[in-house]
C-alpha positions as CSV (number, residue, x, y, z in Angstrom):
1,M,79.6,116.3,50.7
2,S,82.0,113.4,50.8
3,I,84.5,112.9,53.5
4,R,88.0,113.5,52.3
5,V,90.7,110.9,53.2
6,L,92.7,111.7,56.3
7,N,96.0,112.5,54.6
8,R,99.2,113.9,56.1
9,A,98.1,117.5,56.0
10,A,94.8,116.7,57.7
11,A,96.5,114.7,60.4
12,K,98.9,117.7,61.0
13,A,95.9,120.1,61.2
14,L,94.2,117.8,63.7
15,L,97.1,117.2,66.0
16,V,98.7,120.7,65.9
17,P,98.4,122.4,68.3
18,G,95.5,120.9,70.3
19,G,96.5,117.3,70.2
20,I,100.2,118.0,70.9
21,L,99.2,120.2,73.8
22,L,96.9,117.7,75.4
23,F,99.3,114.8,75.0
24,G,102.0,116.9,76.7
25,V,99.7,117.8,79.6
26,V,98.8,114.1,80.0
27,A,102.4,113.2,80.1
28,L,103.2,115.9,82.6
29,A,100.3,115.0,84.9
30,N,101.5,111.4,85.1
31,S,105.1,112.2,85.7
32,G,107.1,113.3,88.7
33,W,107.8,116.7,87.2
34,F,104.2,118.0,87.9
35,T,105.0,119.9,91.1
36,L,103.2,123.3,90.4
37,A,101.1,124.4,93.4
38,L,97.3,124.7,93.1
39,P,97.2,128.5,93.3
40,A,99.7,128.8,90.4
41,L,97.6,126.3,88.4
42,S,94.4,128.2,89.1
43,F,96.1,131.4,88.0
44,L,97.2,129.7,84.8
45,Y,93.7,128.5,84.2
46,Y,92.1,131.9,84.6
47,C,94.7,133.5,82.4
48,A,93.9,131.1,79.6
49,L,90.2,131.5,80.1
50,V,90.2,135.3,80.2
51,G,92.8,135.6,77.5
52,G,90.8,133.2,75.2
53,M,87.6,135.2,75.8
54,L,89.4,138.5,75.0
55,L,90.8,137.0,71.8
56,A,87.3,135.7,70.9
57,W,85.8,139.1,71.5
58,R,88.6,140.8,69.4
59,F,88.2,138.4,66.5
60,H,84.4,138.2,66.7
61,S,84.6,134.4,67.3
62,S,81.2,133.7,68.9
63,R,81.7,129.9,68.9
64,T,85.0,130.0,70.7
65,F,83.6,132.5,73.2
66,L,80.6,130.3,74.0
67,A,82.8,127.2,74.3
68,L,84.9,129.0,76.8
69,L,81.8,130.1,78.7
70,V,80.6,126.5,78.8
71,L,84.0,125.4,80.1
72,F,83.9,128.0,82.8
73,L,80.4,127.0,84.0
74,A,81.3,123.4,84.0
75,Q,84.5,124.0,86.0
76,Q,82.6,126.0,88.6
77,A,80.0,123.2,89.0
78,A,82.7,120.6,89.3
79,S,84.7,122.5,91.9
80,F,81.6,123.0,94.1
81,V,81.1,119.2,94.5
82,A,84.8,118.3,94.9
83,G,85.4,116.5,98.2
84,Q,82.0,115.1,98.8
85,P,82.1,111.5,100.0
86,Y,79.4,110.2,97.6
87,L,79.4,110.5,93.8
88,P,77.5,113.7,93.1
89,T,74.8,113.7,90.5
90,T,76.2,117.1,89.4
91,I,79.3,115.5,87.8
92,Q,77.1,113.2,85.7
93,A,74.9,116.2,84.6
94,V,78.0,118.2,83.6
95,A,79.5,115.2,81.8
96,V,76.3,115.0,79.6
97,L,75.7,118.7,79.1
98,I,79.2,119.7,78.0
99,P,79.4,117.4,74.9
100,I,75.8,118.3,73.9
101,N,76.7,122.0,74.1
102,F,79.9,121.5,72.1
103,I,78.0,119.8,69.3
104,L,75.5,122.6,69.2
105,I,78.3,125.2,69.1
106,A,80.1,123.2,66.3
107,L,76.8,123.3,64.2
108,M,76.4,127.1,64.8
109,H,77.2,129.6,62.0
110,E,79.7,132.2,62.9
111,R,77.8,135.4,63.2
112,G,80.0,137.5,65.5
113,L,79.4,138.6,69.1
114,T,76.0,140.2,68.7
115,A,73.1,140.2,71.1
116,E,70.9,138.4,68.5
117,S,73.4,135.5,68.2
118,L,74.4,135.2,71.9
119,A,70.9,135.6,73.5
120,P,69.4,132.2,72.7
121,V,72.5,130.3,73.7
122,G,72.9,132.4,76.9
123,L,69.3,131.6,77.8
124,L,70.0,127.9,77.2
125,L,73.1,128.0,79.4
126,F,71.2,129.8,82.1
127,V,68.5,127.0,82.2
128,Q,71.2,124.4,82.2
129,S,73.0,126.1,85.2
130,L,69.7,126.1,87.2
131,T,69.3,122.4,86.4
132,V,72.9,121.6,87.6
133,A,72.3,123.6,90.7
134,V,69.2,121.5,91.5
135,F,71.3,118.4,91.0
136,W,74.0,119.8,93.3
137,G,71.4,120.5,96.0
138,S,70.2,117.0,96.0
139,S,73.6,115.3,95.6
140,G,74.5,115.5,99.3
141,R,72.3,112.7,100.2
142,P,73.8,109.2,100.0
143,S,72.4,107.0,97.2
144,P,72.1,103.2,97.8
145,L,73.3,102.7,94.2
146,V,76.6,104.5,94.8
147,H,79.4,103.4,97.1
148,A,81.4,105.8,99.2
149,R,84.7,106.9,97.8
150,H,87.9,108.1,99.4
151,F,89.1,111.6,98.7
152,G,91.6,111.5,95.8
153,D,90.0,108.5,94.0
154,P,89.2,109.1,90.3
155,V,85.5,110.0,89.8
156,P,83.7,107.2,88.0
157,I,81.7,108.8,85.2
158,A,78.4,107.0,84.5
159,R,78.3,104.7,81.5
160,Y,75.6,106.8,79.7
161,A,77.7,109.9,80.1
162,I,80.7,108.1,78.6
163,V,78.6,107.1,75.6
164,V,77.5,110.8,75.2
165,I,81.1,112.0,75.4
166,I,82.4,109.4,72.9
167,A,79.5,110.1,70.5
168,A,80.1,113.9,70.7
169,A,83.8,113.4,70.2
170,A,83.2,111.3,67.1
171,L,80.8,113.9,65.7
172,L,83.3,116.7,66.3
173,L,86.0,114.7,64.6
174,L,83.8,114.0,61.6
175,R,82.9,117.7,61.4
176,F,86.6,118.5,61.4
177,L,87.2,116.1,58.5
178,L,84.4,117.9,56.6
179,T,85.5,121.5,57.3
180,R,89.2,121.3,58.2
181,K,88.8,124.3,60.5
182,P,90.8,124.9,63.6
183,V,87.7,125.6,65.8
184,E,86.4,122.1,65.1
185,S,89.7,120.5,66.1
186,A,89.9,122.7,69.2
187,L,86.4,121.6,70.3
188,F,87.4,117.9,69.9
189,W,90.6,118.2,71.9
190,S,89.0,120.5,74.5
191,L,86.2,118.0,75.1
192,C,88.8,115.2,75.6
193,S,90.7,117.4,78.2
194,I,87.4,118.3,80.0
195,A,86.5,114.6,80.2
196,L,89.9,114.0,81.9
197,A,89.3,117.0,84.2
198,L,85.9,115.6,85.3
199,R,87.4,112.2,86.0
200,S,90.1,114.0,88.2
201,T,87.7,116.2,90.1
202,E,88.8,114.7,93.5
203,M,92.5,115.6,92.6
204,P,92.4,119.4,92.4
205,R,95.8,120.0,91.0
206,T,95.4,117.4,88.2
207,S,91.9,118.5,87.5
208,T,92.9,122.2,87.3
209,L,95.7,121.3,84.9
210,Y,93.3,119.7,82.5
211,W,90.8,122.6,82.8
212,A,93.7,125.0,81.9
213,A,94.7,122.8,79.0
214,A,91.1,122.9,77.6
215,A,91.0,126.7,77.9
216,C,94.4,127.0,76.2
217,I,93.4,124.7,73.3
218,L,90.3,126.9,72.6
219,A,92.3,130.1,72.9
220,V,95.1,128.9,70.6
221,S,92.5,127.9,68.0
222,I,91.7,131.6,67.5
223,V,95.3,132.3,66.6
224,E,95.3,129.2,64.3
225,N,92.2,130.4,62.6
226,S,93.6,133.8,62.0
227,Y,96.8,132.3,60.6
228,L,94.7,130.1,58.3
229,L,92.8,133.2,57.0
230,A,96.0,135.1,56.5
231,Y,98.0,132.4,54.7
232,H,95.4,130.3,52.9
233,D,92.9,131.2,50.2
234,E,89.4,130.8,51.6
235,L,87.8,129.6,48.3
236,T,90.4,126.9,47.3
237,T,92.1,126.3,50.7
238,L,95.4,126.5,48.9
239,P,98.2,128.7,50.5
240,S,97.7,132.3,49.5
241,R,100.1,135.0,48.0
242,R,101.4,135.9,51.5
243,A,102.4,132.3,52.1
244,F,104.0,132.3,48.6
245,N,106.0,135.4,49.3
246,D,107.2,133.8,52.6
247,A,108.2,130.6,50.8
248,L,110.2,132.6,48.3
249,L,112.4,134.0,51.1
250,R,113.4,130.5,52.1
251,L,114.3,129.2,48.7
252,K,117.9,128.2,47.9
253,D,119.4,127.4,44.5
254,P,118.4,125.5,42.6
255,Y,114.6,125.8,42.5
256,S,111.9,126.0,39.8
257,I,108.8,128.2,39.7
258,A,105.8,127.3,37.5
259,V,103.0,129.8,36.7
260,V,99.7,128.2,36.0
261,D,96.8,130.1,34.4
262,I,93.3,128.8,33.6
263,D,92.5,129.1,29.9
264,H,89.6,131.4,29.0
265,F,88.6,131.8,32.6
266,K,86.9,135.1,31.9
267,R,84.6,133.5,29.4
268,F,83.5,131.0,32.1
269,N,82.5,133.8,34.3
270,D,80.8,135.8,31.6
271,T,78.9,132.8,30.2
272,Y,77.9,130.9,33.3
273,G,78.3,133.3,36.1
274,H,80.7,133.7,39.0
275,D,79.4,130.6,40.9
276,T,80.5,128.4,38.0
277,G,83.8,130.3,37.9
278,D,84.3,129.5,41.6
279,Q,83.6,125.8,40.9
280,V,86.3,125.9,38.1
281,L,88.8,127.5,40.5
282,R,88.1,124.8,43.1
283,L,88.4,122.1,40.5
284,V,91.8,123.3,39.3
285,A,93.0,123.9,42.8
286,G,92.2,120.4,43.8
287,K,94.4,119.1,41.0
288,L,97.2,121.5,41.7
289,A,97.2,120.5,45.4
290,R,98.1,116.9,44.4
291,V,101.0,117.9,42.0
292,T,103.8,115.4,42.1
293,G,107.6,116.0,42.0
294,G,107.8,117.8,45.4
295,G,105.9,120.9,44.3
296,E,103.7,123.1,46.5
297,A,100.8,125.0,44.9
298,Y,99.7,128.5,45.8
299,R,96.8,130.7,44.6
300,C,98.2,134.2,44.0
301,G,95.1,135.9,42.7
302,G,92.2,135.4,40.3
303,E,92.8,132.4,38.0
304,E,96.6,132.5,38.5
305,F,98.4,129.9,40.5
306,M,102.1,129.3,41.4
307,I,103.9,126.1,42.0
308,L,107.3,126.0,43.8
309,F,109.7,123.1,43.3
310,P,112.6,123.5,45.8
311,G,115.8,121.8,44.8
312,K,114.5,121.0,41.3
313,N,115.6,122.0,37.8
314,T,113.4,122.4,34.7
315,S,114.2,119.0,33.5
316,D,113.1,117.5,36.8
317,V,109.6,119.1,36.9
318,V,108.5,119.3,33.2
319,E,107.0,115.7,33.2
320,H,105.2,116.4,36.5
321,L,103.7,119.5,35.1
322,E,102.7,117.7,31.9
323,G,101.0,115.1,34.0
324,L,99.2,117.9,36.0
325,R,98.1,119.5,32.7
326,R,96.6,116.2,31.5
327,K,94.8,115.6,34.7
328,V,93.1,119.1,34.5
329,E,92.2,118.5,30.9
330,S,90.7,115.1,31.5
331,A,88.6,116.3,34.5
332,E,85.0,116.7,33.3
333,F,83.2,119.8,34.5
334,R,79.4,119.9,34.4
335,V,77.2,123.0,34.5
336,R,73.9,122.1,36.0
337,G,70.6,123.8,35.5
338,N,71.9,126.4,33.0
339,D,69.2,125.6,30.4
340,R,66.5,126.0,33.1
341,R,67.6,129.5,34.0
342,Q,67.5,130.6,30.4
343,A,64.1,129.0,29.7
344,P,61.3,131.6,29.2
345,R,58.4,131.7,31.6
346,G,54.7,132.7,31.5
347,P,52.3,132.4,28.6
348,D,55.0,132.6,25.9
349,R,56.6,129.5,27.4
350,R,53.3,127.6,27.3
351,N,52.7,128.6,23.7
352,E,56.2,127.5,22.8
353,R,55.7,124.2,24.5
354,A,52.4,123.7,22.7
355,R,54.0,124.4,19.3
356,A,56.9,122.1,20.1
357,R,54.6,119.1,20.5
358,T,54.4,118.9,16.7
359,K,58.2,118.8,16.3
360,R,59.3,115.7,18.2
361,G,62.4,115.2,16.1
362,H,63.6,118.8,16.7
363,I,63.0,118.4,20.5
364,I,65.1,115.2,20.6
365,R,68.0,116.8,18.7
366,Q,67.8,119.9,20.9
367,L,67.9,117.9,24.2
368,A,70.8,115.9,22.9
369,E,72.7,119.0,22.1
370,E,71.9,120.6,25.4
371,K,73.0,117.5,27.3
372,S,76.4,117.5,25.5
373,N,76.9,121.2,26.1
374,D,76.5,120.6,29.9
375,A,79.9,118.8,30.0
376,L,82.8,121.2,29.8
377,S,86.5,120.7,30.0
378,V,88.9,123.0,31.7
379,T,92.5,123.5,30.5
380,V,95.5,125.3,31.9
381,S,98.6,126.9,30.4
382,I,101.9,126.6,32.3
383,G,105.2,128.4,32.2
384,V,108.2,127.2,34.2
385,A,111.6,128.7,34.9
386,T,114.6,127.6,37.0
387,S,116.9,129.7,39.1
388,T,120.6,130.1,38.4
389,E,123.4,131.1,40.7
390,S,123.2,134.8,39.6
391,S,119.4,135.1,39.4
392,D,117.0,136.2,42.1
393,T,113.3,135.2,42.6
394,E,112.0,138.2,40.8
395,S,113.9,137.4,37.6
396,V,112.8,133.7,37.8
397,L,109.2,134.9,38.2
398,K,109.5,137.1,35.2
399,A,111.0,134.3,33.1
400,A,108.2,131.9,34.1
401,D,105.7,134.6,33.2
402,K,107.3,135.0,29.7
403,A,107.1,131.2,29.3
404,L,103.4,131.3,30.3
405,Y,102.7,134.0,27.6
406,R,104.5,131.9,25.1
407,A,102.3,128.9,26.0
408,K,99.2,131.1,25.4
409,E,100.5,132.4,22.1
410,N,101.2,128.9,20.9
411,G,97.6,127.7,21.5
412,R,97.2,127.3,25.3
413,N,96.7,124.0,27.1
414,R,100.5,123.4,27.1
415,V,103.7,123.6,29.2
416,E,106.4,126.0,28.1
417,T,109.9,126.5,29.6
418,T,112.2,129.4,29.4
419,S,113.7,127.9,26.3
420,P,111.3,128.1,23.3
421,V,112.6,124.8,21.9
422,R,110.0,122.7,23.7
423,R,106.6,123.1,21.9
424,T,104.5,120.1,22.6
425,R,101.1,121.0,21.2
426,S,98.0,119.4,22.5
427,K,94.4,119.7,21.5
428,T,92.9,122.7,23.2
429,A,89.7,122.1,25.1
430,G,87.3,124.3,27.0
431,I,85.3,127.3,25.8
432,A,86.5,128.6,22.5
């Protein structure tokens, strides 16, 4: 799977809300406005921690629940060693274990809060807690390699621990670019906040503020993930019908609505199966997501998509829709392995192979035909309508639907407006 370019939407998904929250906390910690007492900060931290765990339990988010559990254990370990005059080995152990645990959590499959999914990780965290306790018991003795520190000085994290934290942050960022899921972004920003908290262990108020920020980031990611599931289509990642209905409420005249339908989509499913149909949907959705002219694409069900053009008339969007139609038509779609699934097996297949050895010319022609049949093209029909001062969104949608039906009646793979004058016919491709 190739890494998609970090565009504006990806940058927004990465920064909001985790990045914005952490940057705000860093600015607050380094300003004169940070006057909240330690008991209040501790209360805020525990509220974020318990609230996040309850949300994770309610939404069956095992990864977020485990990340909050790791955060709690690390915070407890760091608070035990705060105030010691010599750099405790515990901080270094925690600084190494947290990023490793976050990477393991990021690689986990979401399987809900069940005993089978939580038991192995719980056992691992128990072993790690015992290891950290051993380090804590031996950290009270001065080490000739570590100089004494004054209370309030930043805790210098060992170089190898810094390398582990940076490597884990890079891997979490890479995984976010691959998945674009809020949990991956939350793990990245929470790890950054935890690193700042460990460095501020000897400053209890500042450290507690960063621990609370890390817990808040993880808790908010559950809300963000729920929003993503509610307002985005899981298969194509386009905004869903609920997002489309909300967008309709905010429209002001003039605006245009385009209805996009994949030509002969049912035949794709019937001929090649639903997996191939899903690939077709993702292909078309990828083209629609990059529509020009200020349009925003939505998947409203099945093979039907909608594109909203706020502030645009039909004349403003027709050329952009034509360009979109041509891009979909020119995108080559390949069905892999179809001939293998239909090939017979057993003795009959061996007999057929033996008989075919005497028909070399027929085999060459057959392979050439199968190779050409692997390449398919997908086309779309588009109907577009524009609002007037006296029209509502329902009437504009009906007009766009009528234009779509006219496009299908006139041969498909074309753009039709509410006026039947425009009839630009193009060669229909796809499955006939």
